[in-house]
Structure formats: structure tokens, C-alpha cells
C-alpha positions in Angstrom: -84.7 -50.6 -77.3 -82.7 -51.3 -80.4 -78.9 -51.3 -80.5 -78.9 -48.1 -82.6 -80.4 -45.8 -79.9 -78.5 -47.6 -77.2 -75.2 -46.8 -78.9 -76.3 -43.3 -79.5 -77.0 -42.9 -75.7 -73.6 -44.3 -74.8 -71.9 -41.9 -77.2 -73.8 -39.0 -75.7 -72.8 -40.0 -72.2 -69.1 -40.3 -73.3 -69.3 -37.0 -75.0 -70.7 -35.4 -71.9 -68.0 -36.9 -69.8 -65.3 -35.5 -72.2 -66.9 -32.1 -72.1 -67.1 -32.1 -68.4 -63.5 -33.1 -68.1 -62.5 -30.3 -70.5 -64.5 -27.9 -68.5 -62.5 -28.7 -65.3 -60.4 -25.8 -64.0 -56.7 -26.4 -64.7 -55.4 -23.4 -62.7 -56.0 -22.9 -59.0 -55.2 -20.0 -56.8 -54.4 -19.6 -53.1 -53.2 -16.8 -50.8 -49.9 -16.7 -49.1 -48.7 -14.3 -46.4 -46.8 -11.2 -47.6 -43.6 -12.1 -45.8 -43.7 -15.6 -47.4 -43.9 -14.0 -50.8 -40.9 -11.8 -50.1 -38.9 -14.8 -48.8 -39.8 -16.8 -51.8 -38.9 -14.0 -54.2 -35.5 -13.4 -52.6 -34.6 -17.0 -51.9 -31.6 -18.4 -53.8 -28.9 -21.0 -53.4 -26.9 -18.8 -51.1 -29.7 -17.7 -48.8 -32.0 -20.7 -48.7 -30.1 -23.6 -50.1 -32.4 -24.0 -53.0 -32.4 -22.6 -56.5 -34.0 -19.2 -57.1 -37.3 -18.7 -58.9 -35.4 -17.1 -61.7 -33.3 -20.2 -62.3 -36.3 -22.6 -61.8 -38.2 -20.6 -64.5 -35.2 -20.8 -66.9 -35.0 -24.5 -66.4 -38.7 -24.9 -67.1 -38.4 -23.0 -70.3 -35.9 -25.6 -71.6 -37.9 -28.5 -70.2 -35.5 -29.2 -67.3 -36.0 -29.7 -63.5 -33.8 -28.9 -60.6 -33.6 -32.6 -59.5 -32.7 -33.7 -63.0 -30.0 -31.1 -63.2 -28.5 -32.4 -60.0 -28.4 -35.9 -61.4 -27.0 -35.0 -64.8 -25.2 -31.8 -64.2 -23.1 -31.7 -67.4 -26.1 -32.4 -69.6 -28.2 -29.8 -67.8 -25.6 -27.0 -68.1 -24.9 -27.9 -71.7 -28.7 -27.7 -72.5 -29.0 -24.3 -70.7 -25.8 -23.0 -72.5 -27.1 -24.0 -76.0 -30.8 -23.5 -75.8 -32.2 -20.7 -78.0 -35.2 -20.2 -75.7 -33.4 -18.1 -73.2 -32.0 -14.6 -73.3 -28.3 -14.1 -72.5 -29.2 -12.7 -69.1 -31.4 -15.7 -68.2 -28.8 -18.2 -69.5 -25.8 -16.6 -67.7 -27.5 -16.0 -64.4 -28.9 -19.5 -64.4 -25.5 -21.1 -65.2 -23.9 -19.0 -62.4 -26.3 -20.3 -59.8 -26.1 -23.9 -61.1 -22.3 -23.9 -60.8 -22.6 -22.2 -57.4 -24.9 -25.0 -56.2 -22.4 -27.6 -57.4 -19.5 -25.8 -55.7 -21.3 -25.4 -52.4 -22.4 -29.1 -52.4 -18.8 -30.1 -53.0 -17.6 -27.7 -50.3 -20.0 -29.2 -47.7 -19.0 -32.8 -48.7 -15.3 -32.0 -48.1 -15.7 -29.8 -45.1 -12.6 -29.7 -42.9 -10.2 -30.5 -45.7 -8.5 -28.1 -48.2 -10.6 -27.2 -51.2 -10.0 -29.6 -54.1 -9.6 -28.6 -57.7 -13.1 -29.7 -58.8 -14.6 -27.3 -56.1 -12.4 -24.5 -57.1 -13.2 -25.0 -60.8 -17.0 -24.8 -59.9 -16.6 -21.6 -58.0 -14.6 -20.1 -60.9 -17.2 -21.2 -63.4 -19.9 -19.5 -61.2 -17.9 -16.3 -61.0 -17.2 -16.3 -64.7 -20.9 -16.6 -65.7 -21.8 -13.9 -63.2 -19.0 -11.7 -64.5 -20.3 -12.2 -68.1 -23.9 -11.5 -67.0 -22.8 -8.2 -65.3 -20.5 -6.8 -68.0 -21.0 -8.6 -71.3 -24.8 -8.6 -71.9 -26.6 -5.9 -73.9 -27.8 -4.0 -70.8 -25.4 -2.4 -68.4 -25.5 -3.0 -64.6 -27.1 0.4 -64.2 -30.0 -0.6 -66.4 -30.8 -3.4 -64.0 -30.3 -1.4 -60.8 -33.8 -2.2 -59.6 -33.8 -5.9 -60.5 -33.6 -8.5 -57.8 -31.9 -10.9 -60.3 -28.9 -8.7 -60.6 -28.6 -8.5 -56.8 -28.6 -12.3 -56.7 -26.0 -12.6 -59.4 -23.7 -10.1 -57.6 -24.1 -12.3 -54.5 -23.1 -15.4 -56.5 -20.0 -13.6 -57.9 -18.9 -12.2 -54.5 -19.2 -15.5 -52.7 -17.4 -17.3 -55.5 -14.6 -14.8 -55.3 -14.3 -15.3 -51.6 -14.0 -19.0 -51.8 -11.6 -18.9 -54.8 -9.4 -16.3 -53.3 -9.0 -18.3 -50.1 -7.8 -21.3 -52.2 -5.4 -19.0 -54.1 -4.0 -17.7 -50.8 -3.2 -21.2 -49.6 -1.2 -21.8 -52.9 0.9 -18.6 -52.6 3.6 -20.0 -50.2 4.6 -22.6 -52.8 5.0 -20.0 -55.6 7.8 -17.8 -54.1 8.2 -14.2 -55.1 9.1 -14.1 -58.8 6.1 -15.9 -60.3 3.9 -14.2 -62.9 1.3 -17.0 -63.6 0.5 -20.5 -62.4 -1.8 -23.3 -63.4 -4.5 -24.2 -60.9 -7.6 -26.5 -61.4 -7.2 -26.2 -65.1 -7.1 -22.4 -65.0 -4.3 -20.0 -65.7 -4.1 -17.8 -62.6 -2.1 -14.5 -63.1 -0.2 -12.8 -60.3 -2.6 -10.6 -58.3 -2.7 -6.9 -59.0 -2.8 -5.0 -55.7 -2.7 -1.6 -54.1 -3.1 -3.0 -50.5 -0.4 -1.8 -48.2 0.8 -4.2 -45.5 2.9 -3.5 -42.4 6.6 -3.8 -43.1 6.0 -3.5 -46.8 5.0 -7.2 -46.9 4.0 -8.4 -50.4 1.7 -11.2 -49.1 -0.4 -11.3 -46.0 0.3 -14.1 -43.4 -3.4 -14.6 -43.0 -6.4 -13.7 -45.1 -9.8 -13.8 -43.3 -13.1 -13.4 -45.1 -14.9 -10.5 -43.5 -18.3 -12.1 -43.9 -17.3 -15.0 -41.6 -16.7 -12.6 -38.6 -19.1 -11.5 -35.9 -18.0 -9.2 -33.1 -19.1 -8.6 -29.5 -18.5 -5.1 -28.1 -18.7 -3.3 -31.4 -22.0 -1.4 -31.7 -22.1 -1.4 -35.5 -20.4 -3.0 -38.5 -19.9 -0.5 -41.3 -19.9 -1.9 -44.9 -20.2 -0.5 -48.3 -22.3 -2.6 -50.7 -20.6 -3.2 -54.1 -18.5 -5.4 -56.3 -16.0 -7.8 -54.8 -15.5 -9.8 -51.7 -14.3 -8.3 -48.4 -11.3 -9.6 -46.4 -9.0 -8.8 -43.5 -5.4 -9.1 -44.6 -3.1 -9.8 -41.7 0.7 -9.0 -41.8 3.5 -10.2 -39.6 4.4 -7.7 -36.8 7.0 -5.2 -38.0 10.5 -5.6 -36.9 12.6 -2.4 -36.5 16.4 -2.0 -36.5 15.8 0.6 -33.8 12.9 1.3 -31.5 10.5 3.6 -33.2 7.2 4.9 -31.8 4.8 4.4 -34.8 3.1 1.1 -35.6 1.6 0.5 -39.0 -1.7 -1.4 -39.0 -1.2 -5.2 -38.9 -4.8 -5.8 -39.9 -6.0 -4.0 -43.0 -9.2 -4.0 -45.1 -9.0 -5.6 -48.5 -11.6 -6.1 -51.3 -10.9 -8.8 -53.9 -12.3 -9.1 -57.4 -11.7 -11.7 -60.1 -11.4 -10.5 -63.7 -11.6 -12.9 -66.6 -9.7 -12.6 -69.9 -11.6 -11.5 -72.9 -13.2 -8.5 -74.6 -16.4 -10.1 -75.9 -19.0 -12.4 -74.4 -17.8 -15.3 -76.4 -14.2 -14.7 -75.3 -15.1 -14.4 -71.7 -17.1 -17.6 -71.8 -14.3 -19.4 -73.5 -11.4 -18.2 -71.3 -9.6 -20.2 -68.6 -7.5 -17.2 -67.5 -8.3 -15.2 -64.3 -6.6 -12.6 -62.2 -7.2 -11.3 -58.7 -7.5 -7.5 -58.2 -6.8 -6.7 -54.5 -7.9 -3.2 -53.5 -7.7 -1.0 -50.5 -11.3 0.2 -50.0 -10.0 3.3 -48.1 -8.2 4.4 -51.2 -10.6 3.0 -53.8 -14.4 3.6 -53.8 -14.8 2.2 -57.3 -13.1 -0.2 -59.7 -13.0 -0.5 -63.4 -14.0 -4.0 -64.6 -15.1 -5.2 -68.0 -14.7 -1.7 -69.3 -17.2 -0.3 -66.8 -16.7 1.6 -63.5 -18.6 0.0 -60.6 -18.7 0.7 -56.9 -16.2 -1.3 -54.9 -17.6 -3.3 -51.9 -15.9 -2.8 -48.5 -16.0 -3.7 -44.8 -14.5 -0.9 -42.7 -15.1 -2.6 -39.3 -13.7 -6.1 -39.7 -10.0 -5.3 -39.7 -10.4 -2.9 -36.7 -12.4 -5.5 -34.8 -9.9 -8.3 -35.5 -7.1 -6.1 -34.3 -8.8 -5.3 -31.1 -10.0 -8.9 -30.5 -6.4 -10.1 -30.7 -4.6 -7.2 -29.1 -4.6 -8.3 -25.4 -5.0 -4.6 -24.5 -7.2 -5.3 -21.5 -4.6 -7.2 -19.4 -1.6 -5.3 -20.9 -3.0 -1.9 -19.8 -3.3 -3.1 -16.2 0.2 -4.4 -16.3 1.3 -1.1 -17.7 -0.5 0.8 -14.9 1.1 -1.3 -12.2 4.5 -1.2 -13.9 4.6 -5.0 -14.2 6.4 -7.2 -16.8 4.5 -7.4 -20.0 3.3 -3.8 -19.9 4.5 -1.0 -22.2 7.1 1.5 -21.1 7.0 4.2 -23.8 4.2 5.7 -26.0 3.3 4.2 -29.3 1.5 5.8 -32.2 -0.8 3.2 -33.7 -2.1 3.9 -37.2 -5.6 2.5 -37.7 -5.2 2.6 -41.5 -2.2 2.8 -43.8 -0.8 6.3 -43.8 -2.4 8.6 -46.2 -0.8 12.0 -46.8 -4.0 13.5 -48.2 -6.3 12.8 -45.2 -6.5 14.9 -42.1 -5.2 13.2 -38.9 -7.2 12.6 -35.7 -5.1 11.6 -32.8 -6.9 9.8 -29.9 -5.4 9.6 -26.4 -7.0 7.2 -23.8 -7.2 7.7 -20.1 -5.8 6.2 -16.9 -5.5 2.3 -16.7 -6.8 2.3 -20.3 -5.7 1.5 -23.8 -6.9 1.9 -27.4 -9.9 -0.2 -26.3 -11.3 3.1 -24.8 -12.0 4.1 -28.4 -13.7 0.8 -29.5 -16.9 2.4 -30.8 -15.6 5.9 -31.2 -13.0 5.0 -33.9 -15.4 2.6 -35.6 -18.2 5.2 -35.7 -15.9 7.9 -37.1 -14.6 5.6 -39.8 -18.1 4.3 -40.5 -19.2 7.8 -41.5 -18.5 8.1 -45.2 -17.7 11.8 -45.2 -15.3 11.5 -42.2 -13.7 8.4 -43.8 -13.0 10.3 -46.9 -11.4 13.2 -45.0 -9.7 11.6 -42.0 -7.3 8.9 -40.8 -7.2 7.8 -37.1 -4.0 7.5 -35.0 -4.4 6.1 -31.5 -1.7 6.9 -28.9 -1.0 4.0 -26.5 1.0 5.0 -23.5 2.0 3.7 -20.0 -0.5 5.3 -17.6 1.7 4.7 -14.6 4.1 7.5 -15.6 3.6 11.1 -14.4 1.6 13.4 -16.7 4.7 15.5 -17.4 6.7 12.5 -18.5 4.0 11.2 -20.7 3.4 14.6 -22.2 7.1 14.9 -23.2 7.3 11.4 -24.6 4.0 11.6 -26.5 5.0 14.9 -28.0 8.3 13.4 -29.1 6.5 10.2 -30.4 4.1 12.3 -32.5 6.9 14.5 -33.8 9.0 11.5 -34.8 6.0 9.8 -36.5 5.2 12.9 -38.5 8.8 13.4 -39.5 9.0 9.7 -40.6 5.9 9.9 -42.8 6.2 13.5 -44.0 9.7 14.9 -43.6 8.8 18.2 -45.3 5.7 18.7 -43.2 3.7 19.8 -46.2 1.2 16.9 -46.4 -2.4 17.5 -45.5 -2.0 14.8 -42.9 0.6 16.9 -41.0 -1.5 20.1 -40.9 -4.7 21.0 -39.0 -4.5 17.8 -36.9 -7.2 17.1 -34.3 -6.5 15.8 -30.8 -9.2 13.9 -29.0 -8.5 13.0 -25.4 -10.5 11.2 -22.7 -9.9 11.6 -19.0 -6.1 11.8 -18.3 -5.6 11.6 -22.1 -7.6 14.9 -22.3 -5.3 16.5 -19.8 -2.3 15.5 -21.9 -4.1 16.7 -25.1 -4.7 20.1 -23.6 -1.1 20.4 -22.6 0.0 19.4 -26.1 -1.6 22.6 -27.3 -0.6 24.9 -24.4 2.3 27.1 -23.5 4.1 26.5 -20.2 6.4 29.6 -20.1 8.1 29.5 -16.8 4.9 28.8 -14.8 5.8 25.2 -13.8 9.2 25.6 -12.3 7.9 26.2 -8.9 6.8 22.6 -8.6 10.5 21.6 -8.3 11.8 21.8 -4.7 15.3 23.3 -5.1 17.6 23.7 -2.1 18.6 27.2 -1.2 22.3 26.3 -1.2 22.2 24.7 -4.7 25.0 26.2 -6.8 24.2 28.2 -9.9 25.9 25.5 -12.0 23.7 22.8 -10.5 20.6 24.9 -10.9 21.4 25.3 -14.6 22.0 21.5 -14.9 18.7 20.8 -13.1 16.8 23.2 -15.3 18.3 21.6 -18.5 17.3 18.1 -17.3 13.8 19.1 -16.4 13.1 21.4 -19.3 11.6 18.7 -21.5 9.0 18.0 -18.8 8.3 21.5 -17.5 8.8 23.8 -20.5 6.9 23.2 -23.7 5.1 24.9 -26.5 2.0 23.9 -28.5 2.2 21.4 -31.3 2.1 23.6 -34.4 0.4 20.9 -36.5 -2.8 20.9 -34.3 -5.6 23.4 -34.8 -8.5 21.7 -33.0 -9.0 19.6 -29.9 -11.8 17.8 -28.2 -11.6 17.0 -24.4 -13.9 14.3 -23.0 -14.4 14.0 -19.2 -11.0 15.5 -18.6 -9.9 16.5 -15.1 -8.0 19.7 -16.1 -8.0 20.8 -12.5 -7.7 17.4 -11.0 -10.3 15.5 -9.0 -10.8 14.9 -5.3 -11.5 11.2 -6.1 -7.8 10.7 -6.6 -7.5 11.0 -2.8 -10.2 8.4 -2.3 -9.2 5.4 -0.2 -9.5 3.0 -3.2 -7.6 5.3 -5.5 -4.8 5.6 -2.9 -4.7 1.8 -2.5 -4.3 1.4 -6.2 -1.8 4.2 -6.3 0.4 2.4 -3.8 0.5 -0.6 -6.1 1.9 1.4 -9.0 5.5 1.2 -9.9 7.0 4.0 -12.0 8.6 3.1 -15.2 12.3 2.1 -14.9 13.4 5.0 -17.1 11.6 7.4 -14.8 13.1 5.8 -11.7 16.6 6.2 -13.1 15.9 9.8 -13.9 14.6 10.4 -10.4 17.7 8.9 -8.8 19.9 11.0 -11.0 17.9 14.2 -10.2 17.9 13.4 -6.4 21.7 13.4 -6.5 21.8 16.6 -8.6 19.4 18.4 -6.2 21.6 17.7 -3.2 22.9 20.9 -1.8 26.6 21.8 -1.7 28.3 20.2 1.3 25.3 18.1 2.1 25.5 14.5 3.1 23.1 11.9 1.7 20.5 13.4 -0.7 16.9 13.2 0.3 15.2 11.0 -2.3 13.1 13.1 -4.7 9.6 11.9 -4.7 8.0 11.9 -8.2 4.2 11.5 -8.2 2.7 8.7 -10.2 -0.3 9.2 -12.5 -2.9 8.8 -9.8 -1.1 11.4 -7.7 -1.0 13.7 -10.7 -4.8 13.6 -11.0 -5.5 14.9 -7.5 -6.9 18.4 -7.3 -4.1 19.2 -4.9 -1.2 18.0 -7.0 1.3 20.8 -7.5 1.8 20.0 -11.2 -1.9 19.8 -12.0 -2.6 23.0 -10.0 0.1 24.9 -11.8 -0.8 23.6 -15.2 -4.6 24.2 -14.9 -4.5 27.7 -16.3 -1.8 27.4 -18.9 -2.9 29.3 -22.0 -4.1 27.2 -25.0 -2.7 28.3 -28.3 -4.9 30.9 -30.0 -4.6 28.8 -33.2 -6.5 25.9 -31.6 -10.3 25.7 -31.4 -11.4 23.4 -28.7 -14.5 21.6 -27.4 -15.5 19.8 -24.2 -17.8 16.9 -23.7 -18.7 16.3 -20.1 -20.5 13.5 -18.3 -23.3 14.3 -15.9 -23.8 11.2 -13.8 -27.3 11.0 -12.1 -28.2 14.6 -12.9 -30.1 16.1 -10.0 -29.1 19.7 -9.6 -27.3 22.5 -11.4 -24.7 21.4 -13.9 -21.9 23.4 -12.2 -22.2 21.2 -9.2 -22.4 18.0 -11.1 -19.8 15.3 -11.9 -19.4 12.2 -14.0 -18.9 10.1 -10.9 -15.1 10.8 -11.1 -14.4 14.2 -12.6 -16.4 17.3 -11.3 -17.9 19.6 -13.9 -15.8 22.4 -12.6 -12.6 20.5 -13.5 -13.8 19.4 -16.9 -15.2 22.8 -17.9 -12.9 25.1 -19.9 -13.7 28.8 -20.6 -13.3 29.7 -24.2 -14.5 26.4 -25.6 -16.2 26.6 -29.0 -18.8 24.2 -27.6 -19.6 22.3 -24.5 -22.0 19.3 -24.3 -23.1 17.6 -21.1 -24.2 14.0 -21.6 -26.1 12.0 -19.0 -23.3 9.5 -18.4 -20.7 7.9 -16.1 -17.0 8.9 -16.6 -16.7 6.7 -19.8 -18.7 9.3 -21.7 -16.8 8.7 -24.9 -18.7 5.4 -25.4 -22.1 7.1 -25.4 -24.0 7.6 -28.7 -24.6 11.3 -27.8 -20.8 11.9 -27.3 -19.9 10.1 -30.5 -22.5 12.1 -32.5 -21.0 15.3 -31.1 -17.5 14.2 -32.0 -18.6 13.4 -35.5 -20.3 16.8 -35.8 -17.1 18.5 -34.6 -14.9 16.5 -37.1 -17.2 17.3 -40.0 -17.2 21.0 -39.0 -13.4 20.9 -38.9 -13.0 19.3 -42.3 -15.4 21.8 -43.8 -13.5 24.7 -42.2 -10.1 23.4 -43.4 -11.5 23.0 -46.9 -12.7 26.6 -46.7 -9.3 27.8 -45.5 -10.7 28.6 -42.0 -9.6 25.9 -39.5 
């Protein structure tokens, strides 16, 4: 064969090979599981530790790769910022995530030490690019409501705010009280603008805790509102009072922080190095105006309450109070769960025997977790010494509530001072019922007066005992809810264990002094040593044979007050009328004339059950609607 044909054959073979190569498929396909697809779509630097698909695609457009960006960060971000191949939304969201990646890497490398300026700068850069994406691009946030990318960018912004604000907070002690701006990490930081109210009118919290860092045991739910800004618990120093007062403002309050950057155009925002913190009370503010647009404000309504309970020490203190030991409380306190709001209705919760505000752990949280109730109510919890007799606690709680109302609303015209709701569990329910009842002269027979007591001494005795035995309903209250309350006492108060505990109880010192004085006053004319007057303690008072409980059982409730009962039915096996919650018989908890009565399969701690909480929420919603309609 000549060379000509041979060359022709070689060329044909080469051509065939080239054609075959060109015909090879350059795109392959494979299947992934649905949940893997969802995880990949939602993954970003915050959730998975790797850059999101959106950022990876933007880098591909400008011929960059994630690894190369990590090695030459400044060149990478400069290329992204200047490239004409990306839209503003793509560019800004990508830069926000790249700076977030840098900040988090630096944070991890310096774990355990205060945040340095380079890390703070990276977080502020991330927040600024996210801020620009949200408010200074052509489309408004509402136009991107269904886009995953916006959700991711909001996450970058909120986390950057959290980390930056924590660093700001650590700088505050060095700035004093008169500063208006300071320089930090190459940024001009303006004095925060805030409407957060701290106990004792403090200007700066003593501690600022990111809510996202907290996990709680014992709380059934954590209630949050998704939105703009990062959530915190602001902690204030305990209030100091010139004189003892019964109310306590919350030492742990919810706060939402947002950073705003100077500038009115995209170019100005991207060029600025000036930033200001907006600190907001999410109970007062449901939205915030940023970048000329109103957006929903994020919130965590559980974190402050949970931190307060976790650090309260109520569990051991309530037992010391019951037994009258050192370290317990001796007089009632009115604990505000949120800063006082004159425009919200007030719910007052009273716990039971050997208990404390911990009795309402999930109740208060679930009430404030309901958006409608949160807009309409504020919660006060009464904390009182449960070793004192019911009559003494009744008088002191009534006085404490009156003093608190007078302090916050001297005129008595605020919405918070009208149409109040009392919610009482167990012994707290008995006290709540008496707070809305009229005694008349029906309780005087429980006092053993000697026949030969002079009229003058009788008058003095009556004057001394009147605060405990003669009372009228609180005019501010128009609704009450009683949970597992022994209005007619309980035979279990005579149980051997109850009597053993009763013998360990010491009455409060102020009650003992009052008893000693009354014993002397009750001594008959010409008598020798006075027979000591025996005052029943709280467990005595809960017996179904106790003279005070028997006499008070049928006192009339104010006709202005609508009331409800929630009753525990422990191990239901027969008719409801013969049942009990294991401590309180149905016949003692039942009240004729109640607007509603609900029996819940439950032990005595019925207030903790979901069914009871749902019923309470229903009642509170009904009350708010009735008040709004002018028919409480």
C-alpha cells in the first residue's frame, strides 16, 4: 500500500477518534434523597459551616472558588464587589456570607479570649452588606418574602448583630455615662438608642445574654417571634429601696438589638464606617423602622423569664419560708414579669402552700406566649410566706397589691388598674377568693373573747383584728380563676404527714409578736397570767374543721366579679362530686355561681396541665374581649 492511502487511513482514524470524543456526554445526572436536597438548599455558613449554594454560584460567575477566596480573601471580596456579572442582590448577599465566614473562623481561632478588633470588623462588614441587601436594593424585603436567600441573609445579619453587640457591651464600662460616640475597630459607634426599661431605672444592664445561647429544662415551650434583630436577656442589678416596698420590677428583661448603618443610598451605606445600636423592648415594639422601611421586630419572650426562674433559688427559699427558717421571706412581694405597662390588663397569680412563683413556670410562659394575650395583658406574681395564717396573708397581700397599684398608677385610671384578673392555685385560690369577697361581721366568732372582757378592751381587740377579719372586695378586680382551691378546707390537712409538717412550721416573727400582744389584751379583768392565744398556721387553716375556713367558706363574692373553677380529678373512677385531686375534694373546690367549671384528669398541681392552661387562656381571651366591648 502506498503512503498516500496509508496517510488517508490514519487521518480517518484520527477524525473518528475526535468525533467520538466530541460525542461523549459532558453532563451526567444522579438522584439524591429529598431530605438531602432540602439540606443542601438550606445549608449556609451558619448552619453547616460551608458557603451556601447562592454564594458558591456567585463565585462561579466571577471565576472564583471558595478555597481560593479563603486563601486570598481581600482579592476575592474585591473581585465580587467590582464585578459587573452579578446583580446587587447577588453581590451583597455573597459579600455578607464571605465576611461572616471570616468572622466565624477568627472567632473560633480566638475562642476563650475577648473578641479582637479584626473579628468585630468582620462581623460589622457582614452586617452592613446584609443591611444593604435588605434595604438598599431595587426590590423591597416584601418582594423577596418567599425567597430562601433573604432568609439566609437575615440570619447573617442577626448573628452578626449578636456578636457585635456582645463586644459593644464589654466596652461600655470604660465609656462612662456622658459619651455620645466612640471609635472601635475602625468604626464610629454611636451611643445606643433604647426604649428598654431596666429595674432601678438603670441605663446599662449588668449582664447581656444572647437568647439563642440558652436552653431550658422545665419549660415546655420557648416562644419567639421571627423578625429583624438579635434577641437578648438584659440583666439589671437588684433594686435597692430607701424603704421596704412590696413590688419588684423585673431584673431580667427581653431586649432585641438591631444595628443601623449611616447613609441614605446604597453607595453611602457601603462606604460608611458609622453604626448605631437600636435596643428595643419587644413587648412594646412589634416592628421597627430601618432603612426607611417598617419591618417586623424579632423577639424571644421566654428567655428572660427562664433565666429569672433558673437563678431565683425559689425552690429552697419557699421551703425555708414555709418552715419559718432564716433565708425565707416574711412579707408578700408583688413580682412584675414585664416592665409595668399602664395600657395592658393585669393578671395577678397567687401560688399555693409551700410553693413560690415556680408554680406558674409554664402557666405564665404559655400566657405570654399567646400573641393576643401578650398584647392585652401583663403578669404579676405574688410571692408570699406560706407559713402565715390565711387571714394574715390575705391582709398583707391586699395591702401589697394596693401599694403597688398606688405606686404605678396613683390616679387609678390606667387600664392596668381596672378589670384585673386574679388567678390562684390551692391556698392561693382561697386567698384570691377572699380578695373578692365581703366578710361583714361573719368572722368575728372565730375569736375566743372572755366573758369578763371590758368594753374598752373589746373595742381595742376589734380594732386590732379588723384588718384580718373584716374586709371588702378589691374594686379593681372583675374576674377570678380558682385552680384546685380548698375553699371549704380539706381532710388531708389532718393527715399524719401534714400534721408532722405542721409541727415543724414556725409562724413569722411579726405574727408571733402580734399574737403575744393579743394574748395580753384578751386577758380578762382581774385575771392572772393570760392563756396564750393559739394562732393556726397555714396547714391548720386548710383543714376542713378550721374555724376560720368554715366561717369564710360561704362569704359572698362581689357581684362585679365573674369567676371560674378548674378542678383536678385524680384517678377518675366514679361520680365527679365524690372525686378529689388527691389533696382537695371536689366538694371543697366547687363553687356555685361560677361562669365555668372544668375538671381535668390531674393530681393537685392541675395548673401545670396543658388542659388547664388552655382553659385559662380561653378565659383570659374572653375577659379581654369583654373589657374591650365594655362588658367585663
